[in-house]
N, C-alpha and C positions, 0 to 999 in steps of 0.2 A: 546828062541825066541828073535830075534833081534828087537829092536824098535829104532825109530829115531825121534827126535823132529825137527831137522833142520840139515843142512849140518855141523853145528858147534857143534853138540851134538850127541853122540852115546851111546846107552844103550843096555846091553845084560844080560839076566837072566842066572846066572851060576848055581844056585841051587834053587829048589822050596821049599825044606825042609832040613834045616841043623841044627842039634842040636849042640849048643855051650854053655857049662856051664849051662845046664839045661833050656835054652831058645831056642825055635825053630825059625829059621829065613828063609826068602827068601833072596837070595843074588844076587845083580845086580852089574855088572861092568859098571861104568859111565865114559865116556871119553868126555871131552869138550875142545873146544878152549877157552883159557882164556887170558885176557890182561896180558902182561908181561911174558907169557909162550911160549917157543918155542915148537911147536908141540901140543900135547894133554895132558891135566891134567887128570890123571886117579885116580879114587876112587872106592873102593868097598863099597857098601851100604848094610848093614845088616838090613833088615826090620823085626821086630818081628811079628810073625804070630798071637800071642795072646797079652798078656800084656808085657810091657817092653819098653826100650828105643832103638831107632835107634842107630846103631854103624857105624861109618865111618872109613875106613882104607885107607889112601893115599898111592898110589904106585908111583914109579918113573915115571916121564913124559915119554910119548911115542913120538918118533920123527915123526912117520908117521901113516897113517891109517893101513898099513901092520903090524906095531908094535902093534897096538891095537888088530887087529885080532889074532896075535900070542899070546898075553896075554890071550885072550878069550880061545883059543885052549888049552893053558897050564893049565888054572885054571878050565875050565869046567870039572866037575866030579872029581876034585882033592879035595875031601871033607876034608881030614886031613890038607892039606895046607890052605884051607879056614878057618878051625877052628883055626889053628895057628895064622893066620893074625887077626882073630876076637879077640882072647885072647890078642894079642899084642896091638890092638887098645883100648881094654877095660882096659888095664893095669893090667890084672890078669893072 
C-alpha cells in the first residue's frame, strides 16, 4: 500500500511480515527529498512487529520518481533480498 505524507515524501510497504534473524519485521521503503541530495534519498525501514530495535538500510539515491517506483517493483516480494539488506544493516 503506497502512502504519502507530502510531495517530498514517499512511503511504500514492501512486506507485512518478514523474518530476519529471528525477529519479524514490517518493511517500508521510504523516499524523501533531502537537503543536499540530488533526487530522492531512499531508505528501507524494518519495523519490529513485537520486541526489538528498528533497522534502517540506506539504498543509493534515486534520481527520479520513476526510479523510486522501479525500486519498489524490484523489492516488493523479494523477501530474500530484503533479508540480505537487513542483515547487512544490522552488521550480522
